[in-house]
C-alpha positions in Angstrom: 3.6 -16.9 -12.5 1.7 -15.6 -9.5 -1.9 -14.9 -10.7 -4.4 -15.0 -7.8 -7.6 -13.3 -6.9 -8.1 -12.4 -3.3 -10.6 -10.4 -1.2 -9.1 -7.4 0.7 -10.8 -6.6 4.0 -11.2 -2.8 4.7 -8.5 -1.2 6.8 -6.7 2.0 7.8 -3.9 4.5 7.8 -0.4 4.2 9.3 2.4 6.2 10.6 6.2 5.9 10.7 9.5 6.4 12.4 11.0 7.7 9.2 10.5 11.2 7.9 9.1 11.4 4.4 12.4 12.5 2.9 13.9 9.1 4.0 11.9 7.3 1.4 14.7 7.8 -1.1 17.5 6.5 1.2 19.6 3.7 -0.2 19.1 0.3 1.3 18.9 -3.3 0.1 15.7 -3.8 -2.0 13.9 -6.8 -3.2 12.6 -5.3 -6.5 14.4 -5.6 -9.8 14.1 -2.3 -11.6 15.5 -3.8 -14.8 12.6 -6.2 -15.3 9.3 -5.2 -16.9 6.6 -3.8 -14.6 4.7 -6.6 -13.0 1.2 -7.2 -11.8 -1.0 -9.1 -9.4 -4.7 -9.5 -9.1 -6.2 -8.1 -5.9 -9.3 -6.5 -4.6 -9.8 -3.2 -2.7 -12.1 -2.0 -0.1 -9.9 0.2 2.2 -12.1 2.9 3.6 -11.3 6.6 4.1 -11.8 6.3 7.8 -9.4 3.4 8.1 -6.8 5.4 6.2 -7.0 8.6 8.3 -8.4 7.8 11.8 -6.7 4.7 13.0 -5.0 4.5 16.5 -1.9 3.3 14.6 -2.0 6.6 12.7 -2.2 8.8 15.8 0.0 6.9 18.3 3.6 7.5 17.2 5.0 5.1 19.8 2.8 2.3 18.3 3.9 3.2 14.8 7.6 3.2 15.7 7.2 -0.2 17.5 5.4 -1.6 14.4 7.9 -0.5 11.8 11.0 -0.9 13.9 10.4 -4.6 14.7 9.6 -7.8 12.8 6.0 -8.1 11.5 5.5 -11.3 13.4 3.1 -12.5 16.0 5.7 -12.6 18.7 7.0 -9.1 18.0 3.6 -7.6 18.0 2.5 -9.4 21.2 5.6 -8.1 22.9 4.8 -4.5 22.2 2.4 -2.9 24.7 2.0 0.1 22.4 1.0 -1.9 19.3 -1.3 -4.1 21.3 -3.0 -1.1 22.9 -3.5 0.5 19.5 -5.0 -2.7 18.1 -8.0 -2.4 20.5 -9.2 0.2 17.9 -11.1 -1.7 15.2 -9.8 0.7 12.6 -6.2 -0.2 13.6 -7.0 -3.9 13.1 -8.4 -3.1 9.7 -5.3 -1.1 9.0 -3.0 -4.0 10.0 -5.0 -6.3 7.7 -3.8 -4.2 4.8 -0.3 -3.7 6.1 0.1 -7.5 6.4 -1.6 -8.1 3.1 0.7 -5.7 1.2 4.0 -6.5 3.0 3.9 -10.3 3.6 3.7 -13.1 1.0 0.7 -15.5 0.7 1.0 -18.3 3.2 2.5 -16.1 5.9 0.3 -14.4 8.6 0.4 -12.6 11.9 -1.8 -13.8 14.8 -2.7 -11.6 17.7 -4.7 -12.6 20.8 -6.5 -9.5 22.2 -9.0 -9.6 25.1 -9.7 -13.2 24.6 -10.2 -13.0 20.8 -7.8 -14.1 18.1 -7.2 -11.9 15.1 -5.3 -13.2 12.1 -3.7 -10.9 9.5 -2.9 -12.7 6.3 -0.1 -12.0 3.9 -0.9 -11.6 0.2 1.2 -9.5 -2.1 4.6 -9.8 -0.5 6.1 -6.5 -1.4 8.3 -6.4 1.7 8.8 -10.0 2.9 11.9 -9.1 4.9 9.7 -7.3 7.4 8.2 -10.7 8.4 11.6 -12.3 9.0 13.5 -12.7 12.3 15.1 -9.3 13.1 13.2 -7.7 10.3 11.9 -4.2 10.2 10.3 -1.9 7.7 12.8 0.6 6.4 12.1 3.6 4.1 11.8 1.4 0.9 9.5 -1.0 2.7 7.3 1.8 4.0 7.1 3.2 0.5 6.0 0.0 -1.1 3.5 -0.8 1.7 2.1 2.8 1.5 1.7 2.7 -2.2 -0.1 -0.7 -2.1 -2.4 0.5 0.7 -3.3 3.7 -1.2 -4.0 1.8 -4.3 -6.6 -0.3 -2.4 -8.7 2.6 -1.1 -12.3 2.6 -2.2 -14.5 5.7 -1.6 -17.6 3.6 -0.8 -15.7 0.7 1.0 -16.7 -1.6 -1.9 -14.6 -4.4 -3.3 -13.8 -4.7 -6.9 -11.0 -6.3 -8.9 -7.8 -4.4 -9.8 -4.5 -5.3 -11.2 -1.5 -3.8 -9.3 1.7 -3.2 -11.2 5.1 -1.8 -10.3 8.8 -2.4 -10.2 8.9 -5.1 -7.6 9.5 -8.8 -8.1 6.4 -9.6 -5.9 4.2 -8.1 -8.7 4.3 -10.7 -11.3 1.9 -10.6 -14.3 1.3 -12.7 -17.3 -0.2 -11.8 -20.6 -3.6 -13.1 -19.6 -3.8 -10.7 -16.7 -2.7 -7.7 -18.8 -5.3 -8.6 -21.4 -8.0 -8.9 -18.7 -7.2 -5.6 -17.1 -6.5 -3.2 -20.0 -7.6 0.1 -18.6 -5.0 2.1 -16.7 -6.5 4.1 -13.8 -3.5 5.9 -12.4 -0.6 5.6 -10.0 -0.4 5.8 -6.2 2.6 6.7 -4.0 3.4 8.3 -0.6 4.4 7.6 2.9 1.6 6.6 5.3 4.1 6.1 8.1 5.3 9.7 8.2 4.2 12.0 11.1 2.0 13.7 8.5 1.0 11.2 5.9 1.9 11.7 2.3 -1.0 10.4 0.1 -0.5 11.0 -3.6 -2.1 9.8 -6.8 -2.0 10.8 -10.4 -4.4 10.0 -13.2 -3.6 8.0 -16.3 -3.8 10.7 -19.1 -7.4 11.2 -20.0 -8.8 8.7 -17.5 -11.5 9.3 -14.9 -11.4 5.8 -13.3 -9.9 7.3 -10.2 -13.4 8.0 -8.9 -13.1 4.6 -7.3 -10.9 6.3 -4.8 -12.2 9.9 -4.8 -15.9 9.4 -5.4 -18.0 11.6 -7.7 -17.2 11.7 -11.4 -13.5 11.2 -10.9 -12.7 14.7 -12.2 -13.4 16.9 -9.2 -10.9 15.6 -6.7 -10.9 18.5 -4.3 -12.1 16.5 -1.3 -10.4 13.3 -2.2 -8.6 11.4 0.6 -5.5 11.3 -1.6 -3.9 14.4 -3.2 -4.5 13.9 -7.0 -1.7 15.8 -8.6 -2.9 15.6 -12.1 -1.7 13.5 -15.0 0.9 10.9 -14.4 2.8 11.9 -17.5 3.6 15.2 -15.7 4.6 13.8 -12.4 6.3 10.5 -13.1 9.1 9.2 -15.2 8.5 7.4 -18.5 6.2 4.4 -18.0 7.6 0.9 -18.2 6.9 -1.4 -21.2 3.6 -2.5 -19.7 2.4 1.1 -19.0 3.1 1.2 -15.3 4.6 4.5 -13.9 7.6 4.8 -11.6 9.6 7.5 -9.9 6.6 9.7 -9.4 7.1 13.0 -7.6 4.9 14.6 -4.9 5.5 16.8 -1.9 9.0 17.5 -3.0 10.0 13.9 -3.0 10.6 11.5 -5.9 9.3 8.0 -5.0 10.4 4.9 -6.9 8.0 2.9 -4.8 5.0 3.5 -7.0 2.0 1.2 -7.7 0.0 1.6 -10.9 -3.5 0.3 -11.1 -5.2 -1.2 -14.1 -9.0 -2.0 -14.3 -11.1 -4.4 -16.3 
């Protein structure tokens, strides 16, 4: 079983060529919804600024070029729009999390920019097809990557261990991990690639651990970078056997690409 601890570098928000409603379109998927929810150790330090103010968030041409082509060194180097956006440090931070969420460990994207080489490492592998020849990031891919990125936001830009769980084969947990991370924080879902980002979260019933993302006491979420809808029991389908939520609804869309976070 995959059971690794990694350090996630801060990064930012995205945009996409698919409208939010497309997130439910039928296409080949890599996850197995019949299996138990799975998990992976990871860390989080994605900052609010990186989520909302990246050049890859504001430049629709760059976003379209990123999601419409393979997530590979050659494809990125061949796109003047993406390369121009990556001169923004927040965009490079953003791409760090995109690659980390989408690509598996051992795969990376290397970009040479103004005489400096930047390497964006794979980690979780939620959408490995994006990194293959002729790959692209379809609606399902965008949903998984978005949920993973939202789950790694930290209000203070600090890194602490979390367990990511969801209905995707890349999220593989064993009993030891579940025992080490027993406290359910909440679930994250949305579409960071949409013209207007969808950024949703819900709390595990009775939990205030979501202050990791929102700051404060975790109860007052009015100014949170994500839209905290309330309790996950009211906005998601029944949880899987390990307690992870799926099919959460927000903004008029039901999103099966949901990541549930557990804490130590």
